[in-house]
PAVONU-214165 format. One record per residue (C-alpha): residue in one letter; chain; x, y, z. Coordinates in pm, 1 decimal, always signed. Layout:
BEGIN
+---+---+----------+----------+----------+
: r : c :        u :        v :        w :
+---+---+----------+----------+----------+
: A : A :        X :        Y :        Z :
...
+---+---+----------+----------+----------+
% end
This chain:
BEGIN
+---+---+----------+----------+----------+
: r : c :        u :        v :        w :
+---+---+----------+----------+----------+
: M : A :  +4174.4 :  -3484.6 :   +389.9 :
: F : A :  +4509.1 :  -3370.2 :   +570.8 :
: E : A :  +4875.4 :  -3435.4 :   +515.1 :
: K : A :  +5202.2 :  -3385.5 :   +783.1 :
: I : A :  +5417.6 :  -3106.8 :   +695.7 :
: K : A :  +5787.6 :  -3103.8 :   +591.4 :
: V : A :  +5942.1 :  -2900.8 :   +827.1 :
: K : A :  +6317.8 :  -2767.4 :   +784.7 :
: S : A :  +6514.5 :  -2939.8 :  +1196.9 :
: L : A :  +6630.9 :  -2670.8 :  +1393.8 :
: N : A :  +6933.3 :  -2789.4 :  +1604.4 :
: Y : A :  +6808.7 :  -2602.3 :  +1864.1 :
: K : A :  +6745.7 :  -2789.5 :  +2270.0 :
: T : A :  +6465.1 :  -2672.3 :  +2417.5 :
: S : A :  +6598.8 :  -2630.2 :  +2699.0 :
: E : A :  +6849.0 :  -2334.4 :  +2559.6 :
: L : A :  +6561.0 :  -2067.6 :  +2397.7 :
: P : A :  +6364.7 :  -1834.2 :  +2577.2 :
: N : A :  +5951.4 :  -1925.4 :  +2682.0 :
: R : A :  +5949.3 :  -1523.1 :  +2564.4 :
: R : A :  +6014.8 :  -1288.3 :  +2284.7 :
: K : A :  +6280.2 :  -1186.7 :  +2277.9 :
: E : A :  +6528.0 :   -944.3 :  +1994.3 :
: G : A :  +6597.9 :  -1260.8 :  +1691.0 :
: F : A :  +6371.4 :  -1539.2 :  +1839.0 :
: T : A :  +6082.3 :  -1418.5 :  +1741.1 :
: L : A :  +5841.5 :  -1729.9 :  +1593.5 :
: P : A :  +5647.9 :  -1927.8 :  +1834.6 :
: A : A :  +5784.1 :  -2297.2 :  +1844.0 :
: L : A :  +5551.2 :  -2531.9 :  +1931.3 :
: T : A :  +5623.6 :  -2901.2 :  +2094.9 :
: A : A :  +5476.8 :  -3172.2 :  +2298.1 :
: G : A :  +5258.2 :  -2987.0 :  +2491.1 :
: I : A :  +4872.0 :  -2854.2 :  +2623.8 :
: L : A :  +4952.9 :  -2516.4 :  +2743.5 :
: N : A :  +4908.2 :  -2209.6 :  +2579.3 :
: Q : A :  +4865.0 :  -2444.7 :  +2269.9 :
: G : A :  +5213.4 :  -2628.1 :  +2270.2 :
: L : A :  +5360.7 :  -2259.7 :  +2215.7 :
: N : A :  +5632.2 :  -2326.9 :  +2450.8 :
: N : A :  +5951.5 :  -2199.2 :  +2322.1 :
: F : A :  +6076.9 :  -1922.5 :  +2081.5 :
: V : A :  +6331.0 :  -1941.5 :  +1760.8 :
: P : A :  +6453.1 :  -1688.9 :  +1528.9 :
: K : A :  +6271.9 :  -1699.7 :  +1145.6 :
: E : A :  +6606.6 :  -1730.0 :   +946.6 :
: N : A :  +6589.4 :  -2085.6 :   +860.6 :
: A : A :  +6285.9 :  -2170.7 :   +992.4 :
: T : A :  +5949.9 :  -2380.4 :   +803.8 :
: I : A :  +5715.5 :  -2127.8 :   +852.1 :
: L : A :  +5388.0 :  -2258.5 :   +931.5 :
: R : A :  +4987.5 :  -2108.7 :   +980.7 :
: N : A :  +4683.4 :  -2168.8 :   +910.6 :
: M : A :  +4732.8 :  -2550.9 :   +988.6 :
: I : A :  +4663.4 :  -2815.9 :  +1320.9 :
: S : A :  +4946.9 :  -2871.8 :  +1531.9 :
: I : A :  +4902.8 :  -3213.0 :  +1680.0 :
: S : A :  +5132.4 :  -3299.7 :  +2046.6 :
: A : A :  +5359.1 :  -3650.6 :  +1940.6 :
: N : A :  +5417.0 :  -3703.7 :  +2283.6 :
: G : A :  +5410.8 :  -3687.1 :  +2675.6 :
: A : A :  +5115.9 :  -3738.3 :  +2902.1 :
: N : A :  +4939.2 :  -3467.9 :  +2679.3 :
: T : A :  +4987.9 :  -3720.5 :  +2398.4 :
: G : A :  +4702.0 :  -3598.1 :  +2078.3 :
: A : A :  +4603.3 :  -3313.0 :  +2199.3 :
: T : A :  +4557.4 :  -3106.1 :  +1860.4 :
: F : A :  +4506.9 :  -2672.7 :  +1854.6 :
: Y : A :  +4411.8 :  -2505.6 :  +1520.5 :
: Q : A :  +4746.9 :  -2278.5 :  +1427.0 :
: N : A :  +4630.7 :  -1968.5 :  +1255.2 :
: K : A :  +4917.5 :  -1707.0 :  +1383.9 :
: E : A :  +5317.1 :  -1798.0 :  +1202.9 :
: F : A :  +5439.3 :  -2072.8 :  +1396.1 :
: T : A :  +5712.1 :  -2374.3 :  +1403.2 :
: V : A :  +5742.4 :  -2761.8 :  +1557.7 :
: L : A :  +6041.9 :  -2877.4 :  +1748.1 :
: Q : A :  +6012.8 :  -3253.3 :  +1789.8 :
: D : A :  +5768.0 :  -3468.4 :  +1969.9 :
: A : A :  +5449.4 :  -3215.1 :  +1769.1 :
: Y : A :  +5366.5 :  -3198.7 :  +1390.5 :
: A : A :  +5159.8 :  -3043.5 :  +1204.7 :
: I : A :  +4896.0 :  -3130.4 :   +883.4 :
: Q : A :  +4742.6 :  -2921.7 :   +624.5 :
: W : A :  +4413.7 :  -2928.5 :   +493.5 :
: K : A :  +4475.7 :  -3080.2 :    +97.8 :
: K : A :  +4200.9 :  -3069.2 :    -72.1 :
: H : A :  +4166.0 :  -2760.1 :   -308.8 :
: K : A :  +3897.5 :  -2528.9 :    -68.3 :
: L : A :  +4080.7 :  -2281.1 :   +141.7 :
: L : A :  +3901.4 :  -2292.1 :   +518.5 :
: N : A :  +3851.2 :  -2067.7 :   +701.8 :
: D : A :  +3959.9 :  -2043.6 :  +1071.0 :
: Y : A :  +3564.2 :  -2192.7 :  +1205.0 :
: Q : A :  +3588.2 :  -2426.8 :   +935.0 :
: Y : A :  +3982.2 :  -2576.3 :  +1116.6 :
: L : A :  +3842.8 :  -2553.6 :  +1419.3 :
: Y : A :  +3544.2 :  -2813.0 :  +1379.4 :
: F : A :  +3807.5 :  -3031.8 :  +1242.6 :
: V : A :  +3998.4 :  -2944.4 :  +1528.6 :
: S : A :  +3697.4 :  -3099.1 :  +1711.9 :
: S : A :  +3628.1 :  -3408.9 :  +1507.0 :
: I : A :  +4012.9 :  -3479.7 :  +1505.7 :
: S : A :  +4033.3 :  -3416.9 :  +1868.5 :
: K : A :  +3811.4 :  -3621.7 :  +1947.6 :
: V : A :  +3920.1 :  -3931.2 :  +1839.8 :
: I : A :  +4249.0 :  -3937.8 :  +1883.5 :
: F : A :  +4298.1 :  -3718.3 :  +2232.6 :
: G : A :  +4287.4 :  -4016.6 :  +2516.1 :
: N : A :  +4358.1 :  -4282.0 :  +2291.1 :
: Y : A :  +4709.6 :  -4258.1 :  +2290.2 :
: E : A :  +4954.2 :  -4204.1 :  +2571.1 :
: W : A :  +5415.5 :  -4287.8 :  +2643.6 :
: T : A :  +5366.5 :  -4540.7 :  +2513.5 :
: N : A :  +5114.6 :  -4591.0 :  +2221.9 :
: K : A :  +5254.5 :  -4240.6 :  +2136.5 :
: A : A :  +5021.7 :  -4013.8 :  +1782.2 :
: G : A :  +5235.4 :  -3985.3 :  +1609.0 :
: W : A :  +5055.0 :  -3900.8 :  +1219.6 :
: E : A :  +5184.1 :  -4270.2 :  +1040.8 :
: K : A :  +4944.4 :  -4377.8 :  +1354.5 :
: I : A :  +4650.2 :  -4160.8 :  +1305.4 :
: K : A :  +4633.9 :  -4054.2 :  +1015.6 :
: N : A :  +4458.8 :  -4349.1 :   +922.3 :
: N : A :  +4106.8 :  -4318.0 :  +1186.7 :
: K : A :  +3830.6 :  -4123.4 :  +1029.7 :
: I : A :  +3597.9 :  -3841.9 :  +1199.9 :
: K : A :  +3201.2 :  -3752.4 :  +1161.1 :
: L : A :  +3151.2 :  -3484.4 :   +980.2 :
: P : A :  +2810.6 :  -3296.0 :   +916.3 :
: I : A :  +2723.7 :  -3418.1 :   +532.5 :
: K : A :  +2449.7 :  -3212.2 :   +358.1 :
: N : A :  +2415.9 :  -3357.0 :    -94.2 :
: N : A :  +2656.2 :  -3647.4 :    +69.3 :
: E : A :  +2930.5 :  -3346.7 :    +49.3 :
: I : A :  +3101.1 :  -3241.2 :   +365.4 :
: D : A :  +2861.9 :  -2913.7 :   +457.6 :
: F : A :  +3100.9 :  -2665.0 :   +532.2 :
: S : A :  +2808.6 :  -2387.5 :   +539.8 :
: F : A :  +2746.5 :  -2541.7 :   +883.7 :
: M : A :  +3083.6 :  -2612.9 :  +1003.1 :
: E : A :  +3179.7 :  -2233.4 :   +981.5 :
: N : A :  +2768.0 :  -2103.3 :  +1083.0 :
: F : A :  +2775.5 :  -2376.2 :  +1376.9 :
: I : A :  +3098.3 :  -2267.7 :  +1560.2 :
: E : A :  +3082.3 :  -1903.5 :  +1489.3 :
: E : A :  +2728.2 :  -1926.4 :  +1673.2 :
: L : A :  +2926.7 :  -2127.5 :  +1953.6 :
: E : A :  +3185.6 :  -1844.4 :  +1983.9 :
: R : A :  +2934.2 :  -1601.3 :  +2002.3 :
: A : A :  +2754.8 :  -1742.2 :  +2270.9 :
: K : A :  +3041.5 :  -1765.7 :  +2534.7 :
: I : A :  +3178.4 :  -1471.5 :  +2446.7 :
: Q : A :  +2791.1 :  -1264.9 :  +2495.0 :
: K : A :  +2904.8 :  -1523.9 :  +2863.5 :
: L : A :  +3209.3 :  -1392.8 :  +2874.7 :
: D : A :  +3103.9 :  -1022.6 :  +2930.4 :
: N : A :  +2794.8 :  -1099.6 :  +3108.8 :
: Y : A :  +3058.1 :  -1252.6 :  +3349.5 :
: L : A :  +3288.4 :   -906.6 :  +3346.4 :
: E : A :  +2920.7 :   -604.6 :  +3417.4 :
: I : A :  +2884.6 :   -875.4 :  +3692.8 :
: N : A :  +3149.3 :   -933.0 :  +3873.8 :
: N : A :  +3290.3 :   -536.7 :  +3851.9 :
: L : A :  +3601.4 :   -644.6 :  +3614.2 :
: K : A :  +3520.4 :   -404.8 :  +3331.9 :
: D : A :  +3688.1 :   -158.2 :  +3459.5 :
: Y : A :  +4063.5 :   -124.7 :  +3380.7 :
: T : A :  +4189.3 :   +157.6 :  +3466.5 :
: L : A :  +4526.6 :    +87.3 :  +3658.5 :
: T : A :  +4574.6 :   +366.3 :  +3954.3 :
: Q : A :  +4908.4 :   +608.0 :  +4111.0 :
: E : A :  +4970.0 :   +283.6 :  +4328.7 :
: E : A :  +4894.3 :    +49.2 :  +4067.3 :
: Q : A :  +5131.5 :   +191.3 :  +3847.8 :
: K : A :  +5357.2 :   +293.7 :  +4039.0 :
: V : A :  +5403.6 :    -74.0 :  +4168.4 :
: L : A :  +5418.3 :   -201.5 :  +3797.2 :
: D : A :  +5669.3 :    +36.2 :  +3659.9 :
: D : A :  +5878.5 :     +5.7 :  +3930.8 :
: F : A :  +5878.0 :   -419.7 :  +3865.9 :
: E : A :  +5924.3 :   -427.7 :  +3521.3 :
: K : A :  +6247.1 :   -164.2 :  +3604.5 :
: K : A :  +6318.5 :   -413.8 :  +3857.8 :
: N : A :  +6357.5 :   -197.7 :  +4186.2 :
: F : A :  +6158.6 :   -401.4 :  +4407.6 :
: Q : A :  +6336.8 :   -632.9 :  +4721.6 :
: W : A :  +6407.9 :   -989.6 :  +4661.9 :
: K : A :  +6523.8 :  -1257.8 :  +4895.7 :
: E : A :  +6400.3 :  -1638.2 :  +4934.5 :
: F : A :  +6191.3 :  -1763.4 :  +5228.6 :
: N : A :  +6165.6 :  -2183.2 :  +5292.0 :
: L : A :  +5769.3 :  -2266.8 :  +5181.4 :
: K : A :  +5733.2 :  -2516.5 :  +5501.6 :
: V : A :  +5795.3 :  -2164.4 :  +5702.0 :
: L : A :  +5534.7 :  -1946.2 :  +5595.2 :
: F : A :  +5295.6 :  -2146.5 :  +5542.6 :
: G : A :  +5366.6 :  -2494.9 :  +5741.3 :
: E : A :  +5369.4 :  -2857.9 :  +5619.5 :
: S : A :  +5265.0 :  -2899.6 :  +5311.0 :
: T : A :  +4963.6 :  -3121.1 :  +5312.5 :
: R : A :  +4970.9 :  -3468.7 :  +5076.7 :
: G : A :  +4577.3 :  -3583.9 :  +4909.6 :
: K : A :  +4486.6 :  -3986.8 :  +4906.6 :
: R : A :  +4392.3 :  -4177.8 :  +4620.9 :
: L : A :  +4020.4 :  -4212.7 :  +4463.0 :
: K : A :  +4020.6 :  -4481.8 :  +4213.5 :
: S : A :  +3808.6 :  -4412.1 :  +3931.7 :
: A : A :  +3585.9 :  -4664.2 :  +4010.8 :
: D : A :  +3564.5 :  -4576.2 :  +4339.6 :
: R : A :  +3460.3 :  -4253.2 :  +4263.4 :
: V : A :  +3070.9 :  -4085.7 :  +4298.0 :
: Q : A :  +2929.0 :  -3779.3 :  +4175.4 :
: G : A :  +2941.0 :  -3494.6 :  +4311.6 :
: N : A :  +2964.5 :  -3129.1 :  +4357.0 :
: L : A :  +3358.5 :  -3060.8 :  +4489.1 :
: P : A :  +3576.9 :  -3066.0 :  +4292.9 :
: F : A :  +3908.4 :  -3295.0 :  +4236.8 :
: V : A :  +4203.7 :  -3270.1 :  +4178.5 :
: T : A :  +4458.2 :  -3516.7 :  +3999.1 :
: A : A :  +4786.4 :  -3406.8 :  +3810.4 :
: G : A :  +4807.8 :  -3257.3 :  +3562.6 :
: E : A :  +4681.0 :  -2960.5 :  +3330.2 :
: T : A :  +4391.2 :  -3026.7 :  +3086.6 :
: D : A :  +4077.7 :  -2842.3 :  +3335.1 :
: E : A :  +4351.4 :  -2729.9 :  +3559.9 :
: G : A :  +4388.7 :  -3034.6 :  +3703.1 :
: I : A :  +4024.5 :  -3080.1 :  +3795.1 :
: S : A :  +3892.5 :  -3499.0 :  +3674.7 :
: A : A :  +3559.2 :  -3505.1 :  +3794.6 :
: F : A :  +3329.4 :  -3391.3 :  +4065.0 :
: I : A :  +3320.2 :  -3634.2 :  +4284.4 :
: G : A :  +3048.3 :  -3667.4 :  +4697.5 :
: N : A :  +3296.2 :  -3906.7 :  +4801.0 :
: K : A :  +3360.4 :  -3852.7 :  +5194.6 :
: V : A :  +3720.7 :  -3750.6 :  +5132.3 :
: N : A :  +4002.2 :  -3493.0 :  +5359.3 :
: V : A :  +3835.3 :  -3147.0 :  +5196.6 :
: F : A :  +4123.1 :  -2856.8 :  +5085.9 :
: A : A :  +4019.7 :  -2553.4 :  +5190.1 :
: K : A :  +4008.5 :  -2256.6 :  +4895.0 :
: N : A :  +4300.5 :  -1980.6 :  +4921.4 :
: T : A :  +4517.7 :  -2241.8 :  +4879.6 :
: I : A :  +4835.2 :  -2397.2 :  +4649.5 :
: T : A :  +4829.0 :  -2726.1 :  +4523.6 :
: I : A :  +5141.0 :  -2848.7 :  +4368.6 :
: D : A :  +5131.9 :  -3232.5 :  +4173.6 :
: M : A :  +5313.0 :  -3440.1 :  +4127.4 :
: F : A :  +5536.0 :  -3247.9 :  +3804.7 :
: G : A :  +5614.0 :  -2995.5 :  +3971.8 :
: S : A :  +5289.8 :  -2764.4 :  +3781.7 :
: A : A :  +5164.9 :  -2522.7 :  +4054.5 :
: K : A :  +4818.1 :  -2419.2 :  +3980.4 :
: Y : A :  +4580.0 :  -2157.6 :  +4293.9 :
: R : A :  +4240.1 :  -2298.4 :  +4410.6 :
: N : A :  +3963.3 :  -2069.8 :  +4489.1 :
: Y : A :  +3724.9 :  -2346.4 :  +4586.7 :
: E : A :  +3700.9 :  -2631.1 :  +4823.7 :
: Y : A :  +3779.4 :  -2972.6 :  +4631.1 :
: G : A :  +3918.5 :  -3298.2 :  +4751.8 :
: A : A :  +4280.4 :  -3444.4 :  +4607.7 :
: D : A :  +4493.7 :  -3765.5 :  +4545.0 :
: D : A :  +4785.7 :  -3851.0 :  +4644.8 :
: H : A :  +5001.1 :  -3708.1 :  +4321.2 :
: V : A :  +4913.7 :  -3348.9 :  +4448.1 :
: S : A :  +5022.4 :  -3137.8 :  +4757.6 :
: V : A :  +4874.1 :  -2870.6 :  +4940.5 :
: V : A :  +5028.4 :  -2573.6 :  +4999.9 :
: H : A :  +4819.8 :  -2368.9 :  +5334.1 :
: T : A :  +4816.8 :  -1951.3 :  +5193.7 :
: E : A :  +4471.4 :  -1934.5 :  +5290.3 :
: N : A :  +4499.0 :  -1688.5 :  +5596.9 :
: I : A :  +4655.6 :  -1479.3 :  +5351.7 :
: E : A :  +4500.6 :  -1219.4 :  +5106.0 :
: K : A :  +4391.5 :  -1401.1 :  +4734.9 :
: S : A :  +4601.6 :  -1175.7 :  +4542.7 :
: S : A :  +4919.9 :  -1238.5 :  +4777.1 :
: S : A :  +4824.0 :  -1653.0 :  +4710.5 :
: V : A :  +4757.5 :  -1574.1 :  +4365.1 :
: F : A :  +5093.5 :  -1379.7 :  +4368.8 :
: I : A :  +5303.5 :  -1684.9 :  +4597.1 :
: T : A :  +5155.2 :  -1983.3 :  +4306.1 :
: S : A :  +5377.6 :  -1745.5 :  +4007.9 :
: A : A :  +5652.2 :  -1776.1 :  +4296.5 :
: I : A :  +5627.5 :  -2199.9 :  +4333.0 :
: H : A :  +5566.3 :  -2325.3 :  +4026.0 :
: K : A :  +5878.8 :  -2104.7 :  +3886.5 :
: A : A :  +6059.7 :  -2325.5 :  +4154.5 :
: S : A :  +5934.0 :  -2626.5 :  +4102.2 :
: Y : A :  +5869.3 :  -2640.1 :  +3793.6 :
: T : A :  +6143.7 :  -2704.0 :  +3630.3 :
: G : A :  +6183.4 :  -3064.6 :  +3476.9 :
: E : A :  +6333.5 :  -3255.8 :  +3752.9 :
: F : A :  +5967.1 :  -3395.4 :  +3819.1 :
: H : A :  +5871.9 :  -3617.1 :  +3647.5 :
: Y : A :  +5703.7 :  -4024.4 :  +3641.7 :
: G : A :  +6051.9 :  -4151.9 :  +3800.3 :
: R : A :  +6070.5 :  -3852.1 :  +4003.6 :
: N : A :  +5725.2 :  -3713.1 :  +4153.8 :
: F : A :  +5668.6 :  -3401.4 :  +4353.0 :
: Y : A :  +5627.9 :  -3503.4 :  +4720.6 :
: P : A :  +5502.7 :  -3260.8 :  +5036.3 :
: K : A :  +5882.7 :  -3332.2 :  +5124.1 :
: D : A :  +5984.6 :  -3137.3 :  +4843.6 :
: A : A :  +5723.8 :  -2833.1 :  +4892.4 :
: D : A :  +5883.5 :  -2805.1 :  +5223.9 :
: N : A :  +6220.2 :  -2806.4 :  +5119.9 :
: L : A :  +6132.1 :  -2546.8 :  +4884.7 :
: T : A :  +6268.6 :  -2155.8 :  +4858.8 :
: I : A :  +6078.5 :  -1926.4 :  +4661.4 :
: S : A :  +6147.6 :  -1574.4 :  +4608.4 :
: L : A :  +5946.8 :  -1286.2 :  +4692.5 :
: P : A :  +6001.7 :   -904.3 :  +4748.3 :
: T : A :  +6009.4 :   -795.2 :  +5134.0 :
: K : A :  +5999.5 :   -509.0 :  +5283.3 :
: N : A :  +6154.4 :   -515.3 :  +5676.5 :
: N : A :  +6321.8 :   -821.7 :  +5537.5 :
: Q : A :  +5969.8 :  -1040.6 :  +5542.5 :
: P : A :  +5756.0 :  -1098.5 :  +5293.8 :
: D : A :  +5523.5 :   -753.9 :  +5091.5 :
: Y : A :  +5193.0 :   -905.7 :  +5047.1 :
: A : A :  +5075.0 :   -533.9 :  +5035.3 :
: L : A :  +5333.3 :   -514.0 :  +4755.4 :
: M : A :  +5214.5 :   -799.0 :  +4571.3 :
: Q : A :  +4851.6 :   -757.3 :  +4610.4 :
: I : A :  +4844.4 :   -431.2 :  +4473.1 :
: L : A :  +5064.5 :   -574.4 :  +4158.9 :
: I : A :  +4825.7 :   -836.3 :  +4109.2 :
: S : A :  +4565.8 :   -619.0 :  +4095.9 :
: A : A :  +4787.9 :   -445.2 :  +3869.8 :
: I : A :  +4816.2 :   -693.6 :  +3681.6 :
: Q : A :  +4463.9 :   -888.0 :  +3606.7 :
: K : A :  +4340.9 :   -567.5 :  +3505.4 :
: Q : A :  +4586.7 :   -466.6 :  +3232.8 :
: V : A :  +4475.9 :   -837.5 :  +3097.4 :
: V : A :  +4117.4 :   -816.1 :  +3182.4 :
: K : A :  +4195.8 :   -420.3 :  +2972.9 :
: D : A :  +4223.0 :   -731.2 :  +2689.5 :
: V : A :  +3977.5 :   -947.3 :  +2718.4 :
: V : A :  +3740.8 :   -634.9 :  +2760.5 :
: L : A :  +3770.3 :   -484.5 :  +2401.0 :
: Y : A :  +3867.3 :   -851.2 :  +2284.7 :
: A : A :  +3517.0 :   -914.8 :  +2395.8 :
: E : A :  +3282.6 :   -626.1 :  +2293.0 :
: K : A :  +3440.7 :   -624.4 :  +1930.2 :
: K : A :  +3335.0 :  -1032.1 :  +1850.6 :
: L : A :  +2988.7 :   -793.7 :  +1988.5 :
: G : A :  +2963.8 :   -566.3 :  +1804.6 :
: K : A :  +2957.4 :   -351.6 :  +2164.5 :
: K : A :  +3030.9 :    +48.6 :  +2099.8 :
: I : A :  +3426.9 :    +57.3 :  +2273.2 :
+---+---+----------+----------+----------+
% end
């Protein structure tokens, strides 16, 4: 039903490419990965094979087999590829999304580093689809995904309402801090993580076979579901909410809930500072630790966290946590504004 799309080879190293749009680099480029649907870099449109309305598949890395529908312009570099419906019928977004779910179900998690999800390996897999009169029921696929989307957006809209997140108007103070940040008017200084928050803590290994079902989130290395691999009832070391985890690859995440963690996770103890400041610190840590230095052969450990240096805005030569709070509040409102408007548009509400 699908065919792999041939693309022009682009002579770029991903390390040389920007991870944000800038002049001359405006086309999203897909490599192996799951974050942002694998769209990790940007390349010039010139000489690139521009793709759209296709399914992308990650063929390498920890998330080999990760499958996404790309409905905007993109191209592929290495370790990933794109496939397209090859029948005469044109598929809409909802139908493509149904196919993505069906394909992902049979390939994601069934391939790994030593058994990569290349097209030649996966193309003969079979997927289950709804049928009517012995033909694929495209109408059902479309209606099913559309209803799922509406239900999710209604849930999102309710969440925004209950948590008073619909107010996205910036205060004068927030606008000023945001302007100062964009104009690079902040004073920055480097700080050692151990000096700021004490020694980092390492989780303890808990084999999958030994896990008892329960309510405590158990954090392992990985990006899927923010690294939460299970909810357990085992007696383990419970880490406080408002702390930060760094996994074996150096990927940092903020945790606003109590959790357990395995031995591939380091915990930075930021529980004594305000939430928004911890979120800011998480970003600073991620920038310093998630550099490609850490991998399966060279894991990130608590000693690496204790030696880590991060850059923070300062006041009187100390971290300016109040400034961090205001900036994060302003950024949250900017993000929430787009979410609120999107939800209201999808639900047909008056904006």
